[in-house]
C-alpha positions in Angstrom: 11.7 11.9 5.6 10.8 10.4 2.3 12.3 6.9 1.7 10.5 6.2 -1.5 9.7 2.7 0.0 6.2 1.3 -0.5 4.8 -0.1 2.7 3.9 -3.8 2.5 0.8 -5.6 3.7 2.6 -6.9 6.9 3.8 -3.4 7.7 0.3 -2.0 7.2 -1.1 -4.7 9.5 1.4 -3.9 12.1 0.6 -0.2 11.9 -3.2 -0.6 12.1 -3.5 -3.3 14.8 -3.8 -0.7 17.5 -6.4 1.4 15.5 -9.8 1.2 17.0 -11.5 1.3 13.6 -9.4 -1.5 12.3 -10.1 -3.6 15.5 -13.9 -3.3 15.0 -13.7 -4.9 11.6 -13.8 -8.7 11.0 -10.2 -9.8 10.8 -10.5 -11.5 7.5 -12.1 -8.4 5.9 -9.5 -6.1 7.5 -6.6 -8.2 6.2 -8.1 -8.3 2.7 -8.5 -4.5 2.7 -4.9 -4.0 3.7 -3.7 -6.5 1.1 -5.7 -4.6 -1.5 -4.2 -1.3 -0.4 -0.7 -2.7 -0.5 -1.2 -4.1 -4.0 -2.6 -0.7 -5.1 0.5 1.1 -3.7 2.8 -1.3 -5.5 0.8 -1.0 -8.8 0.9 2.8 -8.5 4.7 2.8 -8.0 5.2 0.6 -11.1 2.9 2.6 -13.3 4.5 5.9 -12.1 7.9 4.6 -13.0 6.7 3.5 -16.5 5.0 7.0 -17.0 8.2 8.8 -16.0 10.3 6.6 -18.4 7.9 7.3 -21.2 7.9 11.0 -20.5 11.7 11.1 -20.7 11.7 9.2 -24.1 9.6 11.8 -25.8 
């Protein structure tokens, strides 16, 4: 089911805590990567919304 909700950094952290690849990484590096991924998702959603608005204006 699509909820159109972007997952946040805390949700990502919760999801990946049990992942063996995530556990092998240094915690600070892993947290920084998840923070970066969350910011990228948020940015993508904002840019996608702007693109769609522009497309409808033309």
